[in-house]
N, CA, C and O atoms as a GROMACS GRO file, in nm:
protein
  292
    1MET      N    1  -1.797   0.166   0.518
    1MET     CA    2  -1.850   0.032   0.532
    1MET      C    3  -1.769  -0.048   0.634
    1MET      O    4  -1.824  -0.128   0.709
    2THR      N    5  -1.638  -0.026   0.634
    2THR     CA    6  -1.554  -0.097   0.730
    2THR      C    7  -1.585  -0.055   0.872
    2THR      O    8  -1.588  -0.138   0.963
    3ILE      N    9  -1.609   0.074   0.892
    3ILE     CA   10  -1.643   0.122   1.026
    3ILE      C   11  -1.775   0.060   1.072
    3ILE      O   12  -1.788   0.018   1.187
    4ALA      N   13  -1.872   0.054   0.983
    4ALA     CA   14  -2.002  -0.004   1.018
    4ALA      C   15  -1.989  -0.152   1.053
    4ALA      O   16  -2.052  -0.199   1.147
    5ALA      N   17  -1.907  -0.225   0.979
    5ALA     CA   18  -1.885  -0.367   1.009
    5ALA      C   19  -1.817  -0.385   1.144
    5ALA      O   20  -1.854  -0.473   1.221
    6GLY      N   21  -1.719  -0.301   1.172
    6GLY     CA   22  -1.650  -0.309   1.301
    6GLY      C   23  -1.743  -0.278   1.418
    6GLY      O   24  -1.738  -0.345   1.521
    7ILE      N   25  -1.826  -0.178   1.401
    7ILE     CA   26  -1.922  -0.143   1.507
    7ILE      C   27  -2.024  -0.256   1.524
    7ILE      O   28  -2.065  -0.286   1.636
    8GLY      N   29  -2.064  -0.317   1.413
    8GLY     CA   30  -2.158  -0.430   1.422
    8GLY      C   31  -2.100  -0.546   1.500
    8GLY      O   32  -2.170  -0.604   1.584
    9LEU      N   33  -1.975  -0.581   1.475
    9LEU     CA   34  -1.912  -0.690   1.551
    9LEU      C   35  -1.896  -0.652   1.698
    9LEU      O   36  -1.913  -0.735   1.787
   10HIS      N   37  -1.863  -0.527   1.722
   10HIS     CA   38  -1.849  -0.477   1.859
   10HIS      C   39  -1.983  -0.487   1.933
   10HIS      O   40  -1.987  -0.529   2.049
   11ASN      N   41  -2.090  -0.448   1.866
   11ASN     CA   42  -2.222  -0.453   1.929
   11ASN      C   43  -2.269  -0.596   1.949
   11ASN      O   44  -2.343  -0.624   2.043
   12PHE      N   45  -2.227  -0.689   1.862
   12PHE     CA   46  -2.261  -0.830   1.881
   12PHE      C   47  -2.204  -0.881   2.013
   12PHE      O   48  -2.272  -0.952   2.087
   13ALA      N   49  -2.080  -0.844   2.041
   13ALA     CA   50  -2.018  -0.885   2.168
   13ALA      C   51  -2.091  -0.824   2.288
   13ALA      O   52  -2.107  -0.889   2.391
   14GLU      N   53  -2.136  -0.700   2.273
   14GLU     CA   54  -2.212  -0.638   2.380
   14GLU      C   55  -2.344  -0.712   2.402
   14GLU      O   56  -2.388  -0.731   2.516
   15GLY      N   57  -2.407  -0.753   2.294
   15GLY     CA   58  -2.531  -0.829   2.305
   15GLY      C   59  -2.511  -0.962   2.374
   15GLY      O   60  -2.596  -1.007   2.450
   16LEU      N   61  -2.398  -1.026   2.347
   16LEU     CA   62  -2.366  -1.152   2.416
   16LEU      C   63  -2.351  -1.130   2.566
   16LEU      O   64  -2.394  -1.213   2.646
   17ALA      N   65  -2.290  -1.019   2.605
   17ALA     CA   66  -2.273  -0.989   2.748
   17ALA      C   67  -2.408  -0.967   2.814
   17ALA      O   68  -2.432  -1.015   2.925
   18ILE      N   69  -2.496  -0.894   2.746
   18ILE     CA   70  -2.630  -0.870   2.802
   18ILE      C   71  -2.708  -1.001   2.811
   18ILE      O   72  -2.771  -1.030   2.912
   19GLY      N   73  -2.703  -1.079   2.702
   19GLY     CA   74  -2.777  -1.206   2.700
   19GLY      C   75  -2.728  -1.305   2.803
   19GLY      O   76  -2.809  -1.374   2.865
   20SER      N   77  -2.597  -1.313   2.823
   20SER     CA   78  -2.545  -1.409   2.920
   20SER      C   79  -2.580  -1.368   3.063
   20SER      O   80  -2.607  -1.453   3.148
   21SER      N   81  -2.581  -1.239   3.091
   21SER     CA   82  -2.618  -1.196   3.226
   21SER      C   83  -2.768  -1.218   3.250
   21SER      O   84  -2.808  -1.253   3.360
   22ALA      N   85  -2.850  -1.198   3.147
   22ALA     CA   86  -2.993  -1.223   3.161
   22ALA      C   87  -3.020  -1.372   3.176
   22ALA      O   88  -3.105  -1.412   3.255
   23ALA      N   89  -2.947  -1.455   3.100
   23ALA     CA   90  -2.966  -1.600   3.109
   23ALA      C   91  -2.922  -1.654   3.245
   23ALA      O   92  -2.976  -1.753   3.294
   24ALA      N   93  -2.824  -1.589   3.306
   24ALA     CA   94  -2.778  -1.630   3.437
   24ALA      C   95  -2.873  -1.586   3.548
   24ALA      O   96  -2.856  -1.623   3.664
   25GLY      N   97  -2.974  -1.508   3.511
   25GLY     CA   98  -3.072  -1.465   3.609
   25GLY      C   99  -3.041  -1.333   3.676
   25GLY      O  100  -3.115  -1.290   3.764
   26ASP      N  101  -2.935  -1.270   3.637
   26ASP     CA  102  -2.897  -1.142   3.697
   26ASP      C  103  -2.955  -1.029   3.612
   26ASP      O  104  -2.884  -0.966   3.533
   27LEU      N  105  -3.085  -1.004   3.630
   27LEU     CA  106  -3.153  -0.905   3.547
   27LEU      C  107  -3.112  -0.762   3.579
   27LEU      O  108  -3.118  -0.674   3.493
   28SER      N  109  -3.070  -0.736   3.703
   28SER     CA  110  -3.024  -0.601   3.736
   28SER      C  111  -2.894  -0.569   3.660
   28SER      O  112  -2.875  -0.456   3.615
   29LEU      N  113  -2.806  -0.668   3.648
   29LEU     CA  114  -2.684  -0.647   3.570
   29LEU      C  115  -2.718  -0.629   3.422
   29LEU      O  116  -2.659  -0.544   3.355
   30ALA      N  117  -2.812  -0.709   3.371
   30ALA     CA  118  -2.853  -0.696   3.230
   30ALA      C  119  -2.909  -0.557   3.204
   30ALA      O  120  -2.876  -0.496   3.102
   31LEU      N  121  -2.992  -0.506   3.293
   31LEU     CA  122  -3.048  -0.372   3.276
   31LEU      C  123  -2.939  -0.265   3.282
   31LEU      O  124  -2.940  -0.170   3.203
   32LEU      N  125  -2.845  -0.281   3.373
   32LEU     CA  126  -2.733  -0.187   3.382
   32LEU      C  127  -2.650  -0.190   3.253
   32LEU      O  128  -2.607  -0.085   3.204
   33LEU      N  129  -2.627  -0.309   3.198
   33LEU     CA  130  -2.551  -0.320   3.074
   33LEU      C  131  -2.626  -0.258   2.957
   33LEU      O  132  -2.565  -0.193   2.872
   34VAL      N  133  -2.758  -0.276   2.951
   34VAL     CA  134  -2.838  -0.217   2.844
   34VAL      C  135  -2.826  -0.065   2.848
   34VAL      O  136  -2.806  -0.001   2.745
   35ILE      N  137  -2.839  -0.008   2.967
   35ILE     CA  138  -2.829   0.139   2.980
   35ILE      C  139  -2.688   0.187   2.947
   35ILE      O  140  -2.671   0.284   2.874
   36GLY      N  141  -2.587   0.119   3.000
   36GLY     CA  142  -2.449   0.159   2.975
   36GLY      C  143  -2.409   0.146   2.829
   36GLY      O  144  -2.349   0.237   2.773
   37PHE      N  145  -2.444   0.033   2.768
   37PHE     CA  146  -2.410   0.014   2.627
   37PHE      C  147  -2.490   0.109   2.538
   37PHE      O  148  -2.441   0.152   2.434
   38GLY      N  149  -2.612   0.140   2.578
   38GLY     CA  150  -2.692   0.234   2.500
   38GLY      C  151  -2.629   0.372   2.497
   38GLY      O  152  -2.624   0.436   2.392
   39LEU      N  153  -2.581   0.418   2.612
   39LEU     CA  154  -2.512   0.547   2.618
   39LEU      C  155  -2.380   0.543   2.540
   39LEU      O  156  -2.344   0.639   2.472
   40HIS      N  157  -2.311   0.432   2.553
   40HIS     CA  158  -2.183   0.415   2.483
   40HIS      C  159  -2.202   0.412   2.332
   40HIS      O  160  -2.124   0.472   2.258
   41ASP      N  161  -2.305   0.343   2.285
   41ASP     CA  162  -2.328   0.326   2.141
   41ASP      C  163  -2.391   0.449   2.077
   41ASP      O  164  -2.388   0.463   1.954
   42ALA      N  165  -2.447   0.537   2.154
   42ALA     CA  166  -2.513   0.656   2.096
   42ALA      C  167  -2.415   0.742   2.017
   42ALA      O  168  -2.454   0.806   1.920
   43THR      N  169  -2.291   0.744   2.057
   43THR     CA  170  -2.192   0.827   1.988
   43THR      C  171  -2.130   0.758   1.868
   43THR      O  172  -2.065   0.825   1.788
   44GLU      N  173  -2.147   0.628   1.853
   44GLU     CA  174  -2.083   0.556   1.743
   44GLU      C  175  -2.145   0.588   1.607
   44GLU      O  176  -2.082   0.566   1.504
   45GLY      N  177  -2.264   0.640   1.605
   45GLY     CA  178  -2.328   0.676   1.480
   45GLY      C  179  -2.258   0.789   1.408
   45GLY      O  180  -2.269   0.801   1.286
   46PHE      N  181  -2.184   0.873   1.482
   46PHE     CA  182  -2.114   0.984   1.418
   46PHE      C  183  -2.007   0.934   1.322
   46PHE      O  184  -1.984   0.996   1.218
   47GLY      N  185  -1.941   0.824   1.354
   47GLY     CA  186  -1.839   0.769   1.265
   47GLY      C  187  -1.897   0.722   1.133
   47GLY      O  188  -1.836   0.740   1.028
   48ILE      N  189  -2.014   0.662   1.137
   48ILE     CA  190  -2.080   0.616   1.015
   48ILE      C  191  -2.135   0.736   0.938
   48ILE      O  192  -2.121   0.743   0.815
   49ALA      N  193  -2.197   0.829   1.007
   49ALA     CA  194  -2.258   0.945   0.941
   49ALA      C  195  -2.153   1.032   0.872
   49ALA      O  196  -2.180   1.089   0.767
   50ALA      N  197  -2.034   1.042   0.930
   50ALA     CA  198  -1.930   1.124   0.869
   50ALA      C  199  -1.888   1.067   0.734
   50ALA      O  200  -1.869   1.142   0.638
   51GLY      N  201  -1.873   0.937   0.726
   51GLY     CA  202  -1.838   0.875   0.599
   51GLY      C  203  -1.946   0.890   0.495
   51GLY      O  204  -1.916   0.913   0.378
   52GLN      N  205  -2.070   0.877   0.536
   52GLN     CA  206  -2.181   0.893   0.442
   52GLN      C  207  -2.192   1.038   0.395
   52GLN      O  208  -2.220   1.062   0.277
   53ALA      N  209  -2.171   1.134   0.484
   53ALA     CA  210  -2.178   1.275   0.446
   53ALA      C  211  -2.068   1.309   0.346
   53ALA      O  212  -2.091   1.385   0.252
   54ALA      N  213  -1.949   1.254   0.365
   54ALA     CA  214  -1.839   1.280   0.272
   54ALA      C  215  -1.872   1.223   0.134
   54ALA      O  216  -1.841   1.285   0.032
   55ALA      N  217  -1.935   1.106   0.131
   55ALA     CA  218  -1.970   1.045   0.002
   55ALA      C  219  -2.076   1.128  -0.070
   55ALA      O  220  -2.070   1.143  -0.192
   56VAL      N  221  -2.172   1.182   0.003
   56VAL     CA  222  -2.277   1.264  -0.058
   56VAL      C  223  -2.217   1.393  -0.114
   56VAL      O  224  -2.253   1.435  -0.224
   57LEU      N  225  -2.126   1.455  -0.040
   57LEU     CA  226  -2.064   1.578  -0.089
   57LEU      C  227  -1.982   1.552  -0.215
   57LEU      O  228  -1.981   1.634  -0.306
   58THR      N  229  -1.914   1.439  -0.219
   58THR     CA  230  -1.835   1.405  -0.338
   58THR      C  231  -1.927   1.384  -0.458
   58THR      O  232  -1.893   1.426  -0.569
   59GLN      N  233  -2.040   1.321  -0.438
   59GLN     CA  234  -2.136   1.300  -0.548
   59GLN      C  235  -2.194   1.433  -0.595
   59GLN      O  236  -2.215   1.451  -0.715
   60GLN      N  237  -2.220   1.524  -0.504
   60GLN     CA  238  -2.275   1.654  -0.543
   60GLN      C  239  -2.173   1.733  -0.625
   60GLN      O  240  -2.211   1.801  -0.720
   61GLU      N  241  -2.045   1.725  -0.589
   61GLU     CA  242  -1.942   1.795  -0.666
   61GLU      C  243  -1.931   1.737  -0.806
   61GLU      O  244  -1.904   1.811  -0.901
   62ALA      N  245  -1.952   1.607  -0.820
   62ALA     CA  246  -1.943   1.544  -0.952
   62ALA      C  247  -2.057   1.591  -1.043
   62ALA      O  248  -2.043   1.584  -1.166
   63LEU      N  249  -2.167   1.637  -0.986
   63LEU     CA  250  -2.281   1.681  -1.066
   63LEU      C  251  -2.272   1.826  -1.109
   63LEU      O  252  -2.353   1.871  -1.190
   64LEU      N  253  -2.173   1.901  -1.057
   64LEU     CA  254  -2.160   2.041  -1.093
   64LEU      C  255  -2.112   2.054  -1.237
   64LEU      O  256  -2.032   1.973  -1.283
   65PRO      N  257  -2.159   2.155  -1.309
   65PRO     CA  258  -2.111   2.176  -1.446
   65PRO      C  259  -1.962   2.210  -1.445
   65PRO      O  260  -1.911   2.268  -1.349
   66SER      N  261  -1.892   2.174  -1.551
   66SER     CA  262  -1.749   2.202  -1.557
   66SER      C  263  -1.727   2.354  -1.560
   66SER      O  264  -1.802   2.427  -1.624
   67GLY      N  265  -1.624   2.398  -1.492
   67GLY     CA  266  -1.594   2.539  -1.486
   67GLY      C  267  -1.661   2.612  -1.371
   67GLY      O  268  -1.627   2.727  -1.343
   68SER      N  269  -1.755   2.548  -1.304
   68SER     CA  270  -1.822   2.615  -1.192
   68SER      C  271  -1.737   2.602  -1.066
   68SER      O  272  -1.654   2.511  -1.054
   69VAL      N  273  -1.759   2.692  -0.975
   69VAL     CA  274  -1.682   2.692  -0.850
   69VAL      C  275  -1.759   2.609  -0.747
   69VAL      O  276  -1.878   2.632  -0.725
   70SER      N  277  -1.692   2.516  -0.687
   70SER     CA  278  -1.754   2.432  -0.585
   70SER      C  279  -1.755   2.504  -0.452
   70SER      O  280  -1.656   2.566  -0.413
   71THR      N  281  -1.867   2.496  -0.382
   71THR     CA  282  -1.876   2.555  -0.248
   71THR      C  283  -1.839   2.455  -0.141
   71THR      O  284  -1.839   2.489  -0.023
   72TYR      N  285  -1.806   2.331  -0.180
   72TYR     CA  286  -1.777   2.225  -0.082
   72TYR      C  287  -1.629   2.201  -0.062
   72TYR      O  288  -1.593   2.104   0.004
   73THR      N  289  -1.544   2.284  -0.115
   73THR     CA  290  -1.401   2.260  -0.098
   73THR      C  291  -1.343   2.351   0.005
   73THR      O  292  -1.224   2.346   0.032
   0.00000   0.00000   0.00000
């Protein structure tokens, strides 16, 4: 959750940069920023997905009957 909040604040600042360049009338810079930030942000989802995957695996292990061997360790 902390990673997601940090990425959200980071993306808010990126949105301000895009909006200010568009408001200033420099649409070519705004388009360049949209493309650049889009490529940059595409990899940030891995940080959130890793935390969610770990939580799912932990929940699955908790559902195993006692005495069984876990395949997730």
